[in-house]
Structure formats: structure tokens, C-alpha cells
C-alpha positions, 0 to 999 in steps of 0.5 A: 906552405907559404903565409902571406898577410896583407895588413889593413883595416877592414869594412868599406870605410876604409877600403881605399885608404893609404893603410889599406895598401897590404890588402890590395896586394893580397887581393891582386895576388888572388885574383891574377893568381886564380886563389879560392873566395875569400872565407872568414877563418883566424879573425879574417879573410882567408883564400887558399892557392898555389905559386909555382906548385907551393902551397901559399894562404893568403890572410887579411886580419880583420882585427883592425889594424892595431891587433894584427898579430892576433889573426896572423898568430892563430893562422901560423900555429893552425898550420905549424908554420915558422915565422920565416915562412910568413911575408907580410905586405904593408904601407911604409911611410919612409918609402916614396909612393911607387917604391917597394923594398922587401925587408927581413926581420929588424924592427916594426918602426912605429907601424902598429900593425906590425908591432902587433905581429912582433909581439905574437910570433917574434920579429923574424918574418919578411916585409915587403915594404909598400912606399906611400910616402910621408906627410911631412910632420907626424902629427899628420901622419894619422890622417894621411894613412887613413885617407884615400889614395888620390886620383893622381896615384892610381897610375903607380899605384896600379902598377905596383901592385900588378908588380907585387903579383908579379913577383910573388911566385919568387917570394916563394922561392925565397928569390928576393933578386927576382922579386925586385926584378918583377916589380921594376918591370911595372914600376920601372919604365914609367919612372924613367921614361919621365926622367930620360926619355932616350935611355928607358930600357936600363934603369928598371934592371940596374936600379934594383939589382944592388939592393936585391943582391945584398938582401939574398943572403940575410933571407938565407941566414934568417932561414936558417938561424930560425926554421 
């Protein structure tokens, strides 16, 4: 069993915020893969389904971002999961808009939702980092992440969410390379078409492959060490 956690803030006021891209990711997974309707549990919203034959719990904490770990910890304990069974989808200021990277363990880099999760379940979980870009100065970060995506962002945002949903089955199998390639198939072609229209095909497959290969071994080490 796996627990997929999307981070965000509850309520219509925040629904379109950059900070809520984690919510958007698990919403898309639920819709595309026929998961059950959302229901209230663990101080959040929960949906259950299967990916590649394995049970997956989707969770959107409704504690507000800074207390996300309370909800995640409660769900993890209820299902008797280890932290290595948890994957968190969250916004990432340090990645350009449209970039997606998988990280295994490590620090929270100042992200309040991750900081809370660290406190409640340890740092030993996987994160899907969904790039939203940086406003350029730390004083602008809060209003930036709590603002809605611009209309100009909608195309790449939809591609990213579709790619993450396509690749979700590979997260269940701990296959980082296939997850990264699934995202690249959605996001890569549009980017490469603008940069080099004559050669759009090779770039999506070539660009993500090196980091994916680098990350496969750390996940196995993480699972072996902490399970």
C-alpha cells in the first residue's frame, strides 16, 4: 500500500494558488484513474483506488499547509505504513515552471508543509517537486505562492498534471526512470518544439534520462534502510 499526499490549503480561496499544485496533482490522479470520491478523514480528504494492482490512498490535508504533518502522520499510523511508503506532491520554488523532479529524503528547504511532515513522520519519504518558479526575491515569495496561476501558465500546468498522473503507476513500482519519462512525454515535446522545431523527438527522452538513472539507486537504498 502507498500513501500519496498532495499539499495545499483548503477552501475555494486558495484552490487556484501556486501553493496548491500538490492538491491539483492528486486531484488529477483521482480523476484519471477512477479512484473513489473524496471523503473526510485524517483531518483531510481521502480517496482510495488501485494503481498497477496495488492499493493507493490519496490524501489532501485540510490543516492548512503549516500543519500538514498532523494529517499525514495520522493516516500513516492508521494504515500501519512506513515513511518510505509515502510520496508527497508539492510546489517547488527552486525549479522553473513546468519542471518536475523526484527527490528521495533530504531536507525541507524551508517549505512549511514539508517541515511539518518532517516533524511527524521523519524525512525519509519521496517527494515529487512541481516547479512553479521563483519571484526573484524572498520578500515576494509569500504573495507569489498564494496567488493564482496566470492564464499563460495553464497550458504547461495541464501538461505537468497529466504527466504526473500518467507516471503515478510507476511511483507505486518505485520506477523513477519511467515516472520521469511519463512526465517528459507530456511536457517535453512542447518545450523542444519552441527551442528546435526541426528536432522535437529526441529531447524528451534524452533530457530526463540521466537524472532518473541517478535517482533509482537512492530509492532502493532508502527503502532497504528504513523499511
